[in-house]
C-alpha positions in Angstrom: 120.6 -29.7 -49.2 119.1 -33.1 -49.3 117.5 -34.5 -52.5 114.1 -34.5 -50.9 114.1 -30.7 -50.2 115.3 -29.7 -53.7 111.9 -29.8 -55.5 110.3 -27.8 -52.7 113.1 -25.2 -53.0 112.7 -25.0 -56.7 108.9 -24.5 -56.5 109.4 -21.9 -53.8 111.9 -20.0 -56.1 109.4 -20.3 -59.0 106.7 -18.8 -56.8 109.0 -15.9 -55.8 109.7 -15.3 -59.5 106.0 -15.4 -60.4 105.2 -13.0 -57.5 107.9 -10.6 -58.7 106.4 -10.8 -62.2 103.0 -9.9 -60.8 104.5 -6.9 -59.1 106.3 -5.9 -62.3 103.2 -6.2 -64.4 101.3 -3.8 -62.1 103.9 -1.1 -62.5 104.2 -1.3 -66.4 103.3 2.2 -67.6 100.5 2.4 -70.1 99.2 -1.1 -69.8 95.5 -1.4 -70.4 93.2 -2.5 -67.6 92.0 -5.6 -69.4 95.6 -6.8 -70.2 96.7 -6.1 -66.6 93.8 -8.2 -65.2 94.5 -11.0 -67.7 98.2 -11.1 -66.9 97.6 -11.2 -63.2 95.0 -13.9 -63.5 97.3 -16.1 -65.7 100.2 -15.6 -63.2 97.9 -16.5 -60.3 96.8 -19.6 -62.1 100.4 -20.6 -62.7 101.2 -20.2 -59.0 98.1 -22.2 -58.0 99.1 -25.0 -60.4 102.6 -25.1 -58.8 101.1 -25.3 -55.4 98.6 -28.0 -56.4 101.3 -30.2 -58.1 104.0 -29.9 -55.5 102.6 -29.0 -52.0 99.4 -30.9 -52.4 101.3 -33.8 -53.9 99.2 -34.1 -57.0 102.2 -34.3 -59.4 102.6 -38.1 -59.1 98.9 -39.0 -58.7 96.6 -40.6 -61.2 94.7 -38.5 -63.8 91.4 -39.4 -62.1 92.5 -38.0 -58.7 93.9 -34.9 -60.3 90.6 -34.2 -62.0 88.7 -34.9 -58.7 90.7 -32.0 -57.2 90.9 -29.6 -60.1 87.3 -29.7 -61.4 85.7 -28.4 -58.2 88.1 -25.5 -58.3 87.5 -24.8 -62.0 83.7 -24.9 -62.0 83.1 -21.9 -59.7 85.7 -19.9 -61.7 83.9 -20.8 -64.9 80.5 -19.9 -63.4 81.9 -16.5 -62.2 83.3 -15.9 -65.7 79.9 -16.6 -67.3 78.1 -14.3 -64.8 80.5 -11.5 -65.3 80.4 -11.9 -69.1 76.6 -11.8 -69.0 76.6 -8.7 -66.8 79.0 -7.0 -69.2 76.8 -7.9 -72.1 73.7 -6.4 -70.4 75.6 -3.2 -69.8 76.7 -2.9 -73.4 73.2 -3.4 -74.8 
């Protein structure tokens, strides 16, 4: 294996491990729905971060360029979180 392929292989193996963890979390007996969803979201974010840093080549870029890419992805997620929280609040009242 050449030195240029090694980081890609390591990220691929990390993605395989994170995917196995996602499958494992789903089959944990007695886990609450909220904890299940939270764990799956955190694992998905970790996988997305690995893909962004390695396969989109953001790992060696400047902070400004990283923010230019990450902020547009984060804002819709934040907006969805606010809308879902507000809907849940209305249901509980």
